[in-house]
C-alpha positions in Angstrom: -20.0 -1.6 -55.3 -19.4 -4.2 -52.7 -21.2 -7.5 -51.9 -23.8 -6.7 -49.1 -22.5 -8.5 -46.0 -23.2 -7.8 -42.4 -19.9 -5.9 -42.1 -20.8 -3.6 -45.0 -24.3 -3.0 -43.7 -23.1 -2.2 -40.2 -20.3 0.1 -41.5 -22.5 2.2 -43.8 -22.2 5.8 -42.8 -25.1 8.2 -42.2 -25.1 11.3 -44.4 -27.6 14.3 -44.7 -29.2 12.7 -47.8 -30.3 9.2 -48.4 -28.2 7.0 -50.7 -28.2 3.4 -51.9 -25.5 0.7 -51.8 -26.1 -1.8 -54.5 -25.0 -5.5 -54.2 -22.6 -6.8 -56.8 -23.8 -10.4 -56.5 -27.5 -9.9 -56.8 -28.7 -7.6 -59.6 -31.3 -5.1 -58.4 -30.8 -5.7 -54.7 -29.4 -3.1 -52.4 -29.3 -1.2 -49.1 -30.9 2.2 -48.6 -29.3 4.3 -45.9 -31.6 7.1 -44.6 -30.5 10.3 -42.7 -32.7 9.1 -39.8 -30.1 6.3 -39.1 -32.4 3.7 -40.5 -31.3 1.2 -43.1 -33.6 -0.9 -45.3 -33.3 -3.3 -48.2 -34.4 -2.1 -51.7 -35.4 -4.2 -54.7 -35.5 -2.7 -58.1 -37.3 -4.5 -60.9 -39.1 -3.9 -64.2 -42.9 -4.1 -64.7 -43.4 -3.8 -68.4 -41.3 -0.8 -69.5 -41.3 0.9 -66.1 -38.6 0.5 -63.5 -40.0 0.1 -59.9 -38.4 0.1 -56.5 -39.7 -1.5 -53.3 -38.2 -0.8 -49.9 -38.3 -3.4 -47.2 -37.6 -2.0 -43.7 -36.8 -4.5 -40.9 -38.5 -3.9 -37.6 
């Protein structure tokens, strides 16, 4: 996967299903592209044994 730059974020295509684009440089950080043309950052981390994801949507 690519490094998340402004060019990669702007060029992300919209599909019928949501999909993530993970950053190569930062482990657990990515971009979530939704079918509603919205894009938001996601952070995946571990809390104990469970893996968690948080989505941060810009306004």
